[in-house]
N, CA, C, O and the ligand as a Tripos MOL2 file, in Angstrom:
@<TRIPOS>MOLECULE
protein
  289   287    73     0     0
PROTEIN
NO_CHARGES

@<TRIPOS>ATOM
      1 N           0.8130   -1.2160    0.0000 N.3       1 MET1
      2 CA          0.0000    0.0000    0.0000 C.3       1 MET1
      3 C           0.8480    1.2680    0.0000 C.2       1 MET1
      4 O           0.3070    2.3730    0.0480 O.2       1 MET1
      5 N           2.1610    1.1200   -0.0530 N.am      2 LYS2
      6 CA          3.0000    2.3040    0.0480 C.3       2 LYS2
      7 C           2.8400    3.2420   -1.1430 C.2       2 LYS2
      8 O           3.1330    4.4340   -1.0520 O.2       2 LYS2
      9 N           2.3810    2.6990   -2.2400 N.am      3 LEU3
     10 CA          2.1750    3.5240   -3.4230 C.3       3 LEU3
     11 C           1.1130    4.5940   -3.2040 C.2       3 LEU3
     12 O           1.0880    5.6140   -3.8930 O.2       3 LEU3
     13 N           0.2550    4.3510   -2.2530 N.am      4 LEU4
     14 CA         -0.8950    5.2310   -2.0850 C.3       4 LEU4
     15 C          -0.6810    6.2930   -1.0170 C.2       4 LEU4
     16 O          -1.6060    7.0210   -0.6560 O.2       4 LEU4
     17 N           0.5400    6.3750   -0.5170 N.am      5 LEU5
     18 CA          0.7720    7.2930    0.5760 C.3       5 LEU5
     19 C           0.7060    8.7550    0.1640 C.2       5 LEU5
     20 O           0.5060    9.6330    1.0030 O.2       5 LEU5
     21 N           0.8720    9.0120   -1.1120 N.am      6 ASP6
     22 CA          0.9770   10.3920   -1.5660 C.3       6 ASP6
     23 C          -0.3530   11.0690   -1.8310 C.2       6 ASP6
     24 O          -0.3770   12.1680   -2.3840 O.2       6 ASP6
     25 N          -1.4320   10.4630   -1.4620 N.am      7 PHE7
     26 CA         -2.7020   11.1330   -1.7270 C.3       7 PHE7
     27 C          -3.5600   11.1850   -0.4810 C.2       7 PHE7
     28 O          -3.3200   10.4900    0.5060 O.2       7 PHE7
     29 N          -4.5470   12.0180   -0.5620 N.am      8 GLU8
     30 CA         -5.4380   12.2510    0.5600 C.3       8 GLU8
     31 C          -6.6180   11.2870    0.4330 C.2       8 GLU8
     32 O          -7.5130   11.5130   -0.3810 O.2       8 GLU8
     33 N          -6.6290   10.2120    1.2330 N.am      9 PRO9
     34 CA         -7.7250    9.2530    1.0940 C.3       9 PRO9
     35 C          -9.0450    9.8490    1.5890 C.2       9 PRO9
     36 O          -9.0830   10.4940    2.6370 O.2       9 PRO9
     37 N         -10.0990    9.6380    0.8530 N.am     10 CYS10
     38 CA        -11.4070   10.1010    1.3060 C.3      10 CYS10
     39 C         -11.9640    9.0730    2.3010 C.2      10 CYS10
     40 O         -11.3240    8.0630    2.5940 O.2      10 CYS10
     41 N         -13.1490    9.3490    2.8050 N.am     11 LYS11
     42 CA        -13.7390    8.4750    3.8100 C.3      11 LYS11
     43 C         -13.9120    7.0490    3.2690 C.2      11 LYS11
     44 O         -13.6530    6.0600    3.9540 O.2      11 LYS11
     45 N         -14.3570    6.9910    2.0150 N.am     12 GLU12
     46 CA        -14.5610    5.6770    1.3850 C.3      12 GLU12
     47 C         -13.2450    4.9090    1.2580 C.2      12 GLU12
     48 O         -13.1900    3.7020    1.4910 O.2      12 GLU12
     49 N         -12.1940    5.6280    0.8840 N.am     13 CYS13
     50 CA        -10.8690    5.0140    0.7850 C.3      13 CYS13
     51 C         -10.4690    4.4040    2.1170 C.2      13 CYS13
     52 O         -10.0310    3.2560    2.1950 O.2      13 CYS13
     53 N         -10.6320    5.2000    3.1570 N.am     14 LYS14
     54 CA        -10.2150    4.7290    4.4740 C.3      14 LYS14
     55 C         -10.9790    3.4790    4.8760 C.2      14 LYS14
     56 O         -10.4090    2.5370    5.4260 O.2      14 LYS14
     57 N         -12.2820    3.4820    4.5930 N.am     15 THR15
     58 CA        -13.0830    2.2970    4.8840 C.3      15 THR15
     59 C         -12.5370    1.0880    4.1330 C.2      15 THR15
     60 O         -12.3470    0.0150    4.7050 O.2      15 THR15
     61 N         -12.2910    1.2840    2.8410 N.am     16 MET16
     62 CA        -11.8330    0.1450    2.0360 C.3      16 MET16
     63 C         -10.4390   -0.2940    2.4210 C.2      16 MET16
     64 O         -10.1290   -1.4850    2.3980 O.2      16 MET16
     65 N          -9.5890    0.6680    2.7760 N.am     17 MET17
     66 CA         -8.2380    0.2960    3.1790 C.3      17 MET17
     67 C          -8.2510   -0.5020    4.4780 C.2      17 MET17
     68 O          -7.4750   -1.4400    4.6530 O.2      17 MET17
     69 N          -9.1560   -0.1090    5.3950 N.am     18 SER18
     70 CA         -9.1950   -0.8880    6.6420 C.3      18 SER18
     71 C          -9.8230   -2.2490    6.4020 C.2      18 SER18
     72 O          -9.4700   -3.2250    7.0640 O.2      18 SER18
     73 N         -10.7660   -2.3190    5.4460 N.am     19 GLU19
     74 CA        -11.3030   -3.6370    5.0740 C.3      19 GLU19
     75 C         -10.2030   -4.5170    4.4970 C.2      19 GLU19
     76 O         -10.0810   -5.6970    4.8260 O.2      19 GLU19
     77 N          -9.4040   -3.9040    3.6250 N.am     20 LEU20
     78 CA         -8.3400   -4.6570    2.9600 C.3      20 LEU20
     79 C          -7.2950   -5.1640    3.9420 C.2      20 LEU20
     80 O          -6.6570   -6.1900    3.7040 O.2      20 LEU20
     81 N          -7.1220   -4.4510    5.0360 N.am     21 SER21
     82 CA         -6.1210   -4.9070    5.9980 C.3      21 SER21
     83 C          -6.7500   -5.6580    7.1700 C.2      21 SER21
     84 O          -6.0760   -5.9680    8.1520 O.2      21 SER21
     85 N          -8.0310   -5.9430    7.0600 N.am     22 SER22
     86 CA         -8.6830   -6.7060    8.1190 C.3      22 SER22
     87 C          -8.3430   -8.1920    7.9930 C.2      22 SER22
     88 O          -8.0770   -8.6860    6.8980 O.2      22 SER22
     89 N          -8.3550   -8.8950    9.1230 N.am     23 PRO23
     90 CA         -8.0090  -10.3360    9.1120 C.3      23 PRO23
     91 C          -8.8910  -11.1400    8.1450 C.2      23 PRO23
     92 O          -8.4350  -12.1070    7.5340 O.2      23 PRO23
     93 N         -10.1570  -10.7270    8.0180 N.am     24 GLU24
     94 CA        -11.0580  -11.4840    7.1250 C.3      24 GLU24
     95 C         -10.5180  -11.4820    5.6910 C.2      24 GLU24
     96 O         -10.6390  -12.4670    4.9630 O.2      24 GLU24
     97 N          -9.9210  -10.3510    5.3080 N.am     25 ILE25
     98 CA         -9.3960  -10.2520    3.9460 C.3      25 ILE25
     99 C          -8.0010  -10.8610    3.8580 C.2      25 ILE25
    100 O          -7.7030  -11.6390    2.9520 O.2      25 ILE25
    101 N          -7.1520  -10.4940    4.8160 N.am     26 ILE26
    102 CA         -5.7690  -10.9660    4.7750 C.3      26 ILE26
    103 C          -5.7120  -12.4910    4.8440 C.2      26 ILE26
    104 O          -4.9230  -13.1250    4.1440 O.2      26 ILE26
    105 N          -6.5590  -13.0690    5.6990 N.am     27 PHE27
    106 CA         -6.5630  -14.5260    5.8100 C.3      27 PHE27
    107 C          -7.6800  -15.1610    4.9760 C.2      27 PHE27
    108 O          -7.9140  -16.3680    5.0350 O.2      27 PHE27
    109 N          -8.3480  -14.3320    4.2140 N.am     28 GLY28
    110 CA         -9.4190  -14.8290    3.3670 C.3      28 GLY28
    111 C          -8.8660  -15.5390    2.1390 C.2      28 GLY28
    112 O          -7.6520  -15.6030    1.9420 O.2      28 GLY28
    113 N          -9.7550  -16.0630    1.3250 N.am     29 ASP29
    114 CA         -9.2610  -16.7480    0.1320 C.3      29 ASP29
    115 C          -8.8750  -15.7280   -0.9430 C.2      29 ASP29
    116 O          -9.1300  -14.5300   -0.8120 O.2      29 ASP29
    117 N          -8.2700  -16.2260   -1.9760 N.am     30 GLU30
    118 CA         -7.7210  -15.3620   -3.0120 C.3      30 GLU30
    119 C          -8.8040  -14.5530   -3.7080 C.2      30 GLU30
    120 O          -8.6070  -13.3930   -4.0690 O.2      30 GLU30
    121 N          -9.9480  -15.1910   -3.8880 N.am     31 LYS31
    122 CA        -11.0300  -14.4970   -4.5930 C.3      31 LYS31
    123 C         -11.5210  -13.2930   -3.7860 C.2      31 LYS31
    124 O         -11.7320  -12.2120   -4.3350 O.2      31 LYS31
    125 N         -11.6990  -13.4900   -2.4860 N.am     32 THR32
    126 CA        -12.1230  -12.3890   -1.6300 C.3      32 THR32
    127 C         -11.1270  -11.2470   -1.7050 C.2      32 THR32
    128 O         -11.5040  -10.0820   -1.8360 O.2      32 THR32
    129 N          -9.8550  -11.5950   -1.6200 N.am     33 ARG33
    130 CA         -8.8260  -10.5570   -1.6630 C.3      33 ARG33
    131 C          -8.8470   -9.8180   -2.9890 C.2      33 ARG33
    132 O          -8.7580   -8.5910   -3.0180 O.2      33 ARG33
    133 N          -8.9620  -10.5460   -4.0720 N.am     34 SER34
    134 CA         -8.9090   -9.8720   -5.3590 C.3      34 SER34
    135 C         -10.1910   -9.0740   -5.6050 C.2      34 SER34
    136 O         -10.1540   -8.0340   -6.2620 O.2      34 SER34
    137 N         -11.3140   -9.5480   -5.0890 N.am     35 ASP35
    138 CA        -12.5580   -8.7770   -5.1870 C.3      35 ASP35
    139 C         -12.4300   -7.4480   -4.4620 C.2      35 ASP35
    140 O         -12.8170   -6.3990   -4.9770 O.2      35 ASP35
    141 N         -11.8800   -7.5140   -3.2560 N.am     36 GLU36
    142 CA        -11.7380   -6.2980   -2.4560 C.3      36 GLU36
    143 C         -10.7540   -5.3260   -3.0910 C.2      36 GLU36
    144 O         -11.0110   -4.1220   -3.1290 O.2      36 GLU36
    145 N          -9.6330   -5.8330   -3.5910 N.am     37 SER37
    146 CA         -8.6790   -4.9450   -4.2480 C.3      37 SER37
    147 C          -9.2810   -4.3340   -5.4910 C.2      37 SER37
    148 O          -9.0520   -3.1630   -5.7920 O.2      37 SER37
    149 N         -10.0560   -5.1310   -6.2200 N.am     38 ALA38
    150 CA        -10.6750   -4.6290   -7.4370 C.3      38 ALA38
    151 C         -11.6550   -3.5120   -7.1100 C.2      38 ALA38
    152 O         -11.7470   -2.5160   -7.8270 O.2      38 ALA38
    153 N         -12.3790   -3.6940   -6.0240 N.am     39 LYS39
    154 CA        -13.3420   -2.6880   -5.5930 C.3      39 LYS39
    155 C         -12.6260   -1.3740   -5.2650 C.2      39 LYS39
    156 O         -13.0640   -0.2890   -5.6480 O.2      39 LYS39
    157 N         -11.5300   -1.5090   -4.5580 N.am     40 PHE40
    158 CA        -10.7540   -0.3370   -4.1750 C.3      40 PHE40
    159 C         -10.1480    0.3420   -5.4040 C.2      40 PHE40
    160 O         -10.1660    1.5670   -5.5250 O.2      40 PHE40
    161 N          -9.6180   -0.4670   -6.3020 N.am     41 LEU41
    162 CA         -9.0300    0.0820   -7.5200 C.3      41 LEU41
    163 C         -10.0630    0.8240   -8.3600 C.2      41 LEU41
    164 O          -9.7820    1.8620   -8.9580 O.2      41 LEU41
    165 N         -11.2760    0.2540   -8.3840 N.am     42 ARG42
    166 CA        -12.3420    0.8730   -9.1570 C.3      42 ARG42
    167 C         -12.6720    2.2350   -8.5510 C.2      42 ARG42
    168 O         -12.8550    3.2200   -9.2660 O.2      42 ARG42
    169 N         -12.7420    2.2720   -7.2470 N.am     43 HIS43
    170 CA        -13.0070    3.5270   -6.5670 C.3      43 HIS43
    171 C         -11.9170    4.5510   -6.8800 C.2      43 HIS43
    172 O         -12.2010    5.7200   -7.1420 O.2      43 HIS43
    173 N         -10.6760    4.0950   -6.8470 N.am     44 LEU44
    174 CA         -9.5590    4.9960   -7.1590 C.3      44 LEU44
    175 C          -9.6650    5.5140   -8.5820 C.2      44 LEU44
    176 O          -9.4360    6.6930   -8.8490 O.2      44 LEU44
    177 N         -10.0120    4.6180   -9.4860 N.am     45 THR45
    178 CA        -10.0990    5.0060  -10.8850 C.3      45 THR45
    179 C         -11.1230    6.1050  -11.0940 C.2      45 THR45
    180 O         -10.8940    7.0460  -11.8530 O.2      45 THR45
    181 N         -12.2550    5.9790  -10.4140 N.am     46 TYR46
    182 CA        -13.3070    6.9530  -10.6120 C.3      46 TYR46
    183 C         -13.1290    8.2200   -9.7850 C.2      46 TYR46
    184 O         -13.5330    9.3040  -10.2080 O.2      46 TYR46
    185 N         -12.5210    8.0850   -8.6000 N.am     47 ASN47
    186 CA        -12.4870    9.2200   -7.6860 C.3      47 ASN47
    187 C         -11.1150    9.8320   -7.4850 C.2      47 ASN47
    188 O         -11.0010   10.9890   -7.0790 O.2      47 ASN47
    189 N         -10.0850    9.0710   -7.7650 N.am     48 HIS48
    190 CA         -8.7370    9.5900   -7.5290 C.3      48 HIS48
    191 C          -7.8550    9.1990   -8.7030 C.2      48 HIS48
    192 O          -6.8590    8.4910   -8.5530 O.2      48 HIS48
    193 N          -8.2410    9.6700   -9.8510 N.am     49 ASN49
    194 CA         -7.5360    9.2510  -11.0550 C.3      49 ASN49
    195 C          -6.0430    9.5670  -11.0270 C.2      49 ASN49
    196 O          -5.2310    8.8320  -11.5890 O.2      49 ASN49
    197 N          -5.6880   10.6790  -10.3590 N.am     50 GLU50
    198 CA         -4.2690   11.0590  -10.3170 C.3      50 GLU50
    199 C          -3.4340   10.0010   -9.6000 C.2      50 GLU50
    200 O          -2.2590    9.8140   -9.9130 O.2      50 GLU50
    201 N          -4.0490    9.3060   -8.6320 N.am     51 VAL51
    202 CA         -3.3360    8.2470   -7.9170 C.3      51 VAL51
    203 C          -3.0770    7.0760   -8.8530 C.2      51 VAL51
    204 O          -1.9820    6.5150   -8.8880 O.2      51 VAL51
    205 N          -4.1120    6.7190   -9.6120 N.am     52 VAL52
    206 CA         -3.9770    5.6020  -10.5430 C.3      52 VAL52
    207 C          -2.8670    5.9050  -11.5440 C.2      52 VAL52
    208 O          -2.0440    5.0440  -11.8540 O.2      52 VAL52
    209 N          -2.8550    7.1340  -12.0430 N.am     53 GLN53
    210 CA         -1.8090    7.5360  -12.9870 C.3      53 GLN53
    211 C          -0.4300    7.3470  -12.3590 C.2      53 GLN53
    212 O           0.4800    6.7950  -12.9770 O.2      53 GLN53
    213 N          -0.2950    7.8140  -11.1270 N.am     54 ALA54
    214 CA          0.9970    7.7210  -10.4430 C.3      54 ALA54
    215 C           1.3960    6.2710  -10.2270 C.2      54 ALA54
    216 O           2.5600    5.9080  -10.4000 O.2      54 ALA54
    217 N           0.4210    5.4370   -9.8470 N.am     55 VAL55
    218 CA          0.7020    4.0210   -9.6180 C.3      55 VAL55
    219 C           1.1320    3.3570  -10.9160 C.2      55 VAL55
    220 O           2.0880    2.5810  -10.9390 O.2      55 VAL55
    221 N           0.4240    3.6630  -11.9960 N.am     56 MET56
    222 CA          0.7410    3.0700  -13.2940 C.3      56 MET56
    223 C           2.1450    3.4600  -13.7370 C.2      56 MET56
    224 O           2.8720    2.6450  -14.3040 O.2      56 MET56
    225 N           2.5200    4.7040  -13.4780 N.am     57 GLU57
    226 CA          3.8570    5.1540  -13.8650 C.3      57 GLU57
    227 C           4.9190    4.4680  -13.0240 C.2      57 GLU57
    228 O           6.0290    4.2100  -13.4890 O.2      57 GLU57
    229 N           4.5680    4.1820  -11.7960 N.am     58 ASP58
    230 CA          5.5110    3.5920  -10.8670 C.3      58 ASP58
    231 C           5.6450    2.0860  -11.0510 C.2      58 ASP58
    232 O           6.6850    1.5010  -10.7460 O.2      58 ASP58
    233 N           4.5900    1.4730  -11.5490 N.am     59 LEU59
    234 CA          4.4840    0.0220  -11.5920 C.3      59 LEU59
    235 C           5.5710   -0.6840  -12.4110 C.2      59 LEU59
    236 O           6.2050   -1.6120  -11.9070 O.2      59 LEU59
    237 N           5.8020   -0.2600  -13.6760 N.am     60 PRO60
    238 CA          6.7990   -0.9780  -14.4840 C.3      60 PRO60
    239 C           8.1570   -0.9880  -13.8180 C.2      60 PRO60
    240 O           8.8730   -1.9880  -13.8680 O.2      60 PRO60
    241 N           8.5150    0.1200  -13.1960 N.am     61 LYS61
    242 CA          9.7780    0.2440  -12.5090 C.3      61 LYS61
    243 C           9.8990   -0.8230  -11.4200 C.2      61 LYS61
    244 O          10.9010   -1.5330  -11.3290 O.2      61 LYS61
    245 N           8.8530   -0.9150  -10.6000 N.am     62 GLN62
    246 CA          8.8700   -1.8780   -9.4950 C.3      62 GLN62
    247 C           8.8600   -3.3050  -10.0040 C.2      62 GLN62
    248 O           9.6140   -4.1500   -9.5220 O.2      62 GLN62
    249 N           8.0080   -3.5720  -10.9760 N.am     63 LYS63
    250 CA          7.9260   -4.9030  -11.5590 C.3      63 LYS63
    251 C           9.2970   -5.3570  -12.0010 C.2      63 LYS63
    252 O           9.7140   -6.4860  -11.7420 O.2      63 LYS63
    253 N           9.9920   -4.4560  -12.6730 N.am     64 LYS64
    254 CA         11.2840   -4.7760  -13.2250 C.3      64 LYS64
    255 C          12.2640   -5.1650  -12.1160 C.2      64 LYS64
    256 O          13.0620   -6.0900  -12.2640 O.2      64 LYS64
    257 N          12.1820   -4.4330  -11.0030 N.am     65 ASP65
    258 CA         13.0770   -4.7360   -9.8890 C.3      65 ASP65
    259 C          12.7530   -6.0900   -9.2800 C.2      65 ASP65
    260 O          13.6450   -6.8820   -8.9760 O.2      65 ASP65
    261 N          11.4500   -6.3420   -9.1050 N.am     66 GLN66
    262 CA         11.0420   -7.5390   -8.4000 C.3      66 GLN66
    263 C          11.0210   -8.7750   -9.2940 C.2      66 GLN66
    264 O          11.3150   -9.8840   -8.8480 O.2      66 GLN66
    265 N          10.6700   -8.5670  -10.5650 N.am     67 GLU67
    266 CA         10.5620   -9.6970  -11.4760 C.3      67 GLU67
    267 C          11.3810   -9.4300  -12.7210 C.2      67 GLU67
    268 O          10.8460   -8.9850  -13.7370 O.2      67 GLU67
    269 N          12.6790   -9.6980  -12.6520 N.am     68 PRO68
    270 CA         13.5450   -9.3860  -13.7930 C.3      68 PRO68
    271 C          13.1440  -10.1010  -15.0740 C.2      68 PRO68
    272 O          13.4740   -9.6400  -16.1670 O.2      68 PRO68
    273 N          12.4360  -11.2220  -14.9560 N.am     69 ASP69
    274 CA         12.0690  -11.9720  -16.1570 C.3      69 ASP69
    275 C          10.8220  -11.4500  -16.8370 C.2      69 ASP69
    276 O          10.4830  -11.8550  -17.9490 O.2      69 ASP69
    277 N          10.1450  -10.5470  -16.1520 N.am     70 PHE70
    278 CA          8.8640  -10.0730  -16.6430 C.3      70 PHE70
    279 C           8.9150   -9.5410  -18.0700 C.2      70 PHE70
    280 O           7.9840   -9.7490  -18.8470 O.2      70 PHE70
    281 N           9.9990   -8.8570  -18.4120 N.am     71 TYR71
    282 CA         10.0670   -8.2140  -19.7220 C.3      71 TYR71
    283 C          10.8000   -9.0480  -20.7710 C.2      71 TYR71
    284 O          10.9890   -8.6040  -21.9030 O.2      71 TYR71
    285 N          11.2010  -10.2250  -20.3990 N.am     72 GLN72
    286 CA         11.9640  -11.0180  -21.3750 C.3      72 GLN72
    287 C          11.0650  -11.8460  -22.2780 C.2      72 GLN72
    288 O          11.5580  -12.5650  -23.1490 O.2      72 GLN72
    289 ZN        -11.4870    7.7310   -2.0780 Zn       73 ZN73
@<TRIPOS>BOND
     1     1     2 1
     2     2     3 1
     3     3     4 2
     4     3     5 am
     5     5     6 1
     6     6     7 1
     7     7     8 2
     8     7     9 am
     9     9    10 1
    10    10    11 1
    11    11    12 2
    12    11    13 am
    13    13    14 1
    14    14    15 1
    15    15    16 2
    16    15    17 am
    17    17    18 1
    18    18    19 1
    19    19    20 2
    20    19    21 am
    21    21    22 1
    22    22    23 1
    23    23    24 2
    24    23    25 am
    25    25    26 1
    26    26    27 1
    27    27    28 2
    28    27    29 am
    29    29    30 1
    30    30    31 1
    31    31    32 2
    32    31    33 am
    33    33    34 1
    34    34    35 1
    35    35    36 2
    36    35    37 am
    37    37    38 1
    38    38    39 1
    39    39    40 2
    40    39    41 am
    41    41    42 1
    42    42    43 1
    43    43    44 2
    44    43    45 am
    45    45    46 1
    46    46    47 1
    47    47    48 2
    48    47    49 am
    49    49    50 1
    50    50    51 1
    51    51    52 2
    52    51    53 am
    53    53    54 1
    54    54    55 1
    55    55    56 2
    56    55    57 am
    57    57    58 1
    58    58    59 1
    59    59    60 2
    60    59    61 am
    61    61    62 1
    62    62    63 1
    63    63    64 2
    64    63    65 am
    65    65    66 1
    66    66    67 1
    67    67    68 2
    68    67    69 am
    69    69    70 1
    70    70    71 1
    71    71    72 2
    72    71    73 am
    73    73    74 1
    74    74    75 1
    75    75    76 2
    76    75    77 am
    77    77    78 1
    78    78    79 1
    79    79    80 2
    80    79    81 am
    81    81    82 1
    82    82    83 1
    83    83    84 2
    84    83    85 am
    85    85    86 1
    86    86    87 1
    87    87    88 2
    88    87    89 am
    89    89    90 1
    90    90    91 1
    91    91    92 2
    92    91    93 am
    93    93    94 1
    94    94    95 1
    95    95    96 2
    96    95    97 am
    97    97    98 1
    98    98    99 1
    99    99   100 2
   100    99   101 am
   101   101   102 1
   102   102   103 1
   103   103   104 2
   104   103   105 am
   105   105   106 1
   106   106   107 1
   107   107   108 2
   108   107   109 am
   109   109   110 1
   110   110   111 1
   111   111   112 2
   112   111   113 am
   113   113   114 1
   114   114   115 1
   115   115   116 2
   116   115   117 am
   117   117   118 1
   118   118   119 1
   119   119   120 2
   120   119   121 am
   121   121   122 1
   122   122   123 1
   123   123   124 2
   124   123   125 am
   125   125   126 1
   126   126   127 1
   127   127   128 2
   128   127   129 am
   129   129   130 1
   130   130   131 1
   131   131   132 2
   132   131   133 am
   133   133   134 1
   134   134   135 1
   135   135   136 2
   136   135   137 am
   137   137   138 1
   138   138   139 1
   139   139   140 2
   140   139   141 am
   141   141   142 1
   142   142   143 1
   143   143   144 2
   144   143   145 am
   145   145   146 1
   146   146   147 1
   147   147   148 2
   148   147   149 am
   149   149   150 1
   150   150   151 1
   151   151   152 2
   152   151   153 am
   153   153   154 1
   154   154   155 1
   155   155   156 2
   156   155   157 am
   157   157   158 1
   158   158   159 1
   159   159   160 2
   160   159   161 am
   161   161   162 1
   162   162   163 1
   163   163   164 2
   164   163   165 am
   165   165   166 1
   166   166   167 1
   167   167   168 2
   168   167   169 am
   169   169   170 1
   170   170   171 1
   171   171   172 2
   172   171   173 am
   173   173   174 1
   174   174   175 1
   175   175   176 2
   176   175   177 am
   177   177   178 1
   178   178   179 1
   179   179   180 2
   180   179   181 am
   181   181   182 1
   182   182   183 1
   183   183   184 2
   184   183   185 am
   185   185   186 1
   186   186   187 1
   187   187   188 2
   188   187   189 am
   189   189   190 1
   190   190   191 1
   191   191   192 2
   192   191   193 am
   193   193   194 1
   194   194   195 1
   195   195   196 2
   196   195   197 am
   197   197   198 1
   198   198   199 1
   199   199   200 2
   200   199   201 am
   201   201   202 1
   202   202   203 1
   203   203   204 2
   204   203   205 am
   205   205   206 1
   206   206   207 1
   207   207   208 2
   208   207   209 am
   209   209   210 1
   210   210   211 1
   211   211   212 2
   212   211   213 am
   213   213   214 1
   214   214   215 1
   215   215   216 2
   216   215   217 am
   217   217   218 1
   218   218   219 1
   219   219   220 2
   220   219   221 am
   221   221   222 1
   222   222   223 1
   223   223   224 2
   224   223   225 am
   225   225   226 1
   226   226   227 1
   227   227   228 2
   228   227   229 am
   229   229   230 1
   230   230   231 1
   231   231   232 2
   232   231   233 am
   233   233   234 1
   234   234   235 1
   235   235   236 2
   236   235   237 am
   237   237   238 1
   238   238   239 1
   239   239   240 2
   240   239   241 am
   241   241   242 1
   242   242   243 1
   243   243   244 2
   244   243   245 am
   245   245   246 1
   246   246   247 1
   247   247   248 2
   248   247   249 am
   249   249   250 1
   250   250   251 1
   251   251   252 2
   252   251   253 am
   253   253   254 1
   254   254   255 1
   255   255   256 2
   256   255   257 am
   257   257   258 1
   258   258   259 1
   259   259   260 2
   260   259   261 am
   261   261   262 1
   262   262   263 1
   263   263   264 2
   264   263   265 am
   265   265   266 1
   266   266   267 1
   267   267   268 2
   268   267   269 am
   269   269   270 1
   270   270   271 1
   271   271   272 2
   272   271   273 am
   273   273   274 1
   274   274   275 1
   275   275   276 2
   276   275   277 am
   277   277   278 1
   278   278   279 1
   279   279   280 2
   280   279   281 am
   281   281   282 1
   282   282   283 1
   283   283   284 2
   284   283   285 am
   285   285   286 1
   286   286   287 1
   287   287   288 2
@<TRIPOS>SUBSTRUCTURE
     1 MET1         2 RESIDUE 1 A MET
     2 LYS2         6 RESIDUE 1 A LYS
     3 LEU3        10 RESIDUE 1 A LEU
     4 LEU4        14 RESIDUE 1 A LEU
     5 LEU5        18 RESIDUE 1 A LEU
     6 ASP6        22 RESIDUE 1 A ASP
     7 PHE7        26 RESIDUE 1 A PHE
     8 GLU8        30 RESIDUE 1 A GLU
     9 PRO9        34 RESIDUE 1 A PRO
    10 CYS10       38 RESIDUE 1 A CYS
    11 LYS11       42 RESIDUE 1 A LYS
    12 GLU12       46 RESIDUE 1 A GLU
    13 CYS13       50 RESIDUE 1 A CYS
    14 LYS14       54 RESIDUE 1 A LYS
    15 THR15       58 RESIDUE 1 A THR
    16 MET16       62 RESIDUE 1 A MET
    17 MET17       66 RESIDUE 1 A MET
    18 SER18       70 RESIDUE 1 A SER
    19 GLU19       74 RESIDUE 1 A GLU
    20 LEU20       78 RESIDUE 1 A LEU
    21 SER21       82 RESIDUE 1 A SER
    22 SER22       86 RESIDUE 1 A SER
    23 PRO23       90 RESIDUE 1 A PRO
    24 GLU24       94 RESIDUE 1 A GLU
    25 ILE25       98 RESIDUE 1 A ILE
    26 ILE26      102 RESIDUE 1 A ILE
    27 PHE27      106 RESIDUE 1 A PHE
    28 GLY28      110 RESIDUE 1 A GLY
    29 ASP29      114 RESIDUE 1 A ASP
    30 GLU30      118 RESIDUE 1 A GLU
    31 LYS31      122 RESIDUE 1 A LYS
    32 THR32      126 RESIDUE 1 A THR
    33 ARG33      130 RESIDUE 1 A ARG
    34 SER34      134 RESIDUE 1 A SER
    35 ASP35      138 RESIDUE 1 A ASP
    36 GLU36      142 RESIDUE 1 A GLU
    37 SER37      146 RESIDUE 1 A SER
    38 ALA38      150 RESIDUE 1 A ALA
    39 LYS39      154 RESIDUE 1 A LYS
    40 PHE40      158 RESIDUE 1 A PHE
    41 LEU41      162 RESIDUE 1 A LEU
    42 ARG42      166 RESIDUE 1 A ARG
    43 HIS43      170 RESIDUE 1 A HIS
    44 LEU44      174 RESIDUE 1 A LEU
    45 THR45      178 RESIDUE 1 A THR
    46 TYR46      182 RESIDUE 1 A TYR
    47 ASN47      186 RESIDUE 1 A ASN
    48 HIS48      190 RESIDUE 1 A HIS
    49 ASN49      194 RESIDUE 1 A ASN
    50 GLU50      198 RESIDUE 1 A GLU
    51 VAL51      202 RESIDUE 1 A VAL
    52 VAL52      206 RESIDUE 1 A VAL
    53 GLN53      210 RESIDUE 1 A GLN
    54 ALA54      214 RESIDUE 1 A ALA
    55 VAL55      218 RESIDUE 1 A VAL
    56 MET56      222 RESIDUE 1 A MET
    57 GLU57      226 RESIDUE 1 A GLU
    58 ASP58      230 RESIDUE 1 A ASP
    59 LEU59      234 RESIDUE 1 A LEU
    60 PRO60      238 RESIDUE 1 A PRO
    61 LYS61      242 RESIDUE 1 A LYS
    62 GLN62      246 RESIDUE 1 A GLN
    63 LYS63      250 RESIDUE 1 A LYS
    64 LYS64      254 RESIDUE 1 A LYS
    65 ASP65      258 RESIDUE 1 A ASP
    66 GLN66      262 RESIDUE 1 A GLN
    67 GLU67      266 RESIDUE 1 A GLU
    68 PRO68      270 RESIDUE 1 A PRO
    69 ASP69      274 RESIDUE 1 A ASP
    70 PHE70      278 RESIDUE 1 A PHE
    71 TYR71      282 RESIDUE 1 A TYR
    72 GLN72      286 RESIDUE 1 A GLN
    73 ZN73       289 GROUP 0 **** ****
């Protein structure tokens, strides 16, 4: 979640972020986790587009560091 530190989360963001870090989600199954992340991402896309832009710009850089084979 460190990518999202640079923006001002609205009330909905805070709710979703605490849901995402709740034990039900963290220890939940993969589908639950991906549903919740998708919900949060959708909210970001519609309400905080500048964050999504920043994340997208940051993503390839991080991917490359973590997964050197990704681009091969
Ligand atoms: Zn929000």
